[in-house]
N, C-alpha and C positions, 0 to 999 in steps of 0.2 A: 958240798950241796945242801941246799934248803930244802928241809923234807915239812909235810904240813905237822902241824901240832893238836892238831884239833880236826875233828870229822863231827860233822854236823847235818842231822837227819830234820827233816822238814814234809811238809806236806807236798805232793806233786801239784808243781808252777808254781812253789815260793820258795824255790831256791835264791835269786835277787836277794829278795824280802829277808830273808835268814842271815845271809850275809850282811847287808847292810846294819841288820840289828847286832849281830856279833861286833863287826869294825865298828860301829857307833860306841858300843861298851869297850872293846880296847885301846880304840882312840886315845887316849890319856897317856896310857903307859908305852904304847906303838906303835905310832903314826906312819911306820911303811907295814902295816900287817896286810894281809889281803886275803880274799876269799876266791875258790875256784867251784864253777858246778863241776861235777862230775857228767861223767853220759849215763849215769842212773840215775832215774828221777827222785827229787828229793834228799838227795846226798849232796853236800858240800865237803872242802875242806879248806880249812882257813893256816894261813900260814904267818906266824911270826916269827919275834925273834922270841919271848917270853918261853918260861919254861910251861910245857904244858899244861901243869899241877897248880901254875900260878894263874894262867891264863883261865883256869876253871874256876880258880877261886873266886876273881872279877867276875867271870860271868853269873857265878852264884849269887850274887847278894844283886842284881837287876834283873829285872821283868825284860821277859820277851814275850811277842805275840805269836811266833809262827814258830819258832824254833819246838820241836820236839824230843830229841835229842842230843847231847855233847859230849863228845869221848875223847879224852887224851888220847896223846899218838905219843908212843916214847921215841921210839925206830920205827923204821919205814925198809923194806928192802924190794928187790925185784922182784916178785910173785914164782916163787916153786916153793915144791916142797921142802927141801932140803935149805933154802934161803929161813923158810919161814922157820923150822927146827930149831938150826943154828943160833938163830938169835931171841928167838923164846926162851931158850935154856940159857943163852949170856942172861939176858934179863932176871930170868926166874934165881941164876945164882946167887946175883947181887940183895934177892930179898926174900924169897921162900927158904925155909930151916927145915932141919931136918924135922918129922914127926906133926911140920906145917900140912894146913888144909888147902886144899885150891880146887878148880875148876878149868880147862881148858873151855872157853866162847869161842868159836868160829865164824864170824859172818861171813859169806859168800858172795861176792857180787863179779859176776863174769866166770867163765870157763876155763882160768886160767890153773886151776887145782882141782882132781876129779872132784872131791865133796870136802866140806866142811867138818863131817864125822870124821874123815881121814885124819885132816889137819888135827884136830879132838883127840884124836885114839893118839896118834905118833907121838906128837908133844908133850899127852900127857903121860905116856908110859916111858920115855925119857926121862923126865922130870922124876916121876917116880923111880925109875932105876937108879938115877946121877943122884938127887939128892934126898932123897927117903921121908919125901912127903907123900901125905892121902887125900887121895879124891874122895871131897866130901861134895852130894851135890844140893842138899840141903842147906848149908851154912858152910859156905869155903871160907877161909878167911883173906883167901888171894883168888882173886880170876884174871887169868892170863886170856886176854882179851886180844883176840883174833879179826884183823878190819881187813879182809880182801877187799880193793877196788878195781877190780881188773886187773892192769900190769902190775900194781905194787901189791904191798901187803904190810899194813902197819901194827904192831903188834905193843903192848902195855901190860904190865903187871899193874892193877888196881884192886882197889878195896871196892864193893858194892857202893858205897855212898860215894866213889869218885867218878861216877857215872850222874851227867844230868838229866831224871827225866821229867818233861812238862808235857804239858797239855796244851799243843797252839790253837789259838782260833782261824779254823783254816776255811 
């Protein structure tokens, strides 16, 4: 199943313009990429055959006017606490080593999980227990990013610089 590779945030009502901006940038590399507005204001999902980090590096080199944030999405699952924890731990095992520092950052949109804090604490505790990593709120080496978008949850292991943050014109 094809899953979204990027989550893009923009101003309310600017979703279509944000999709066009991102697809214009990616077109040279993937003519079949497409974007979808979500049921949440200012949030769009980009589907592409490109690796999410490759797509991110292409976007980083190009200006945008309405895009606020671009987050790479490595894996997406049906939203449930168990699915998020299992997938997050599976991804963490590939990158986070013993004594590495990390933080779990969950952005919850919709009511498919009880709270983002429960996701953060539960997944964080499993990573500590199974991998021997340490939590660092101030300067983590890794961010376990969980984006809950209604019935789908997307998880990535990123470094702070892997998330594009811009001030768009709104």
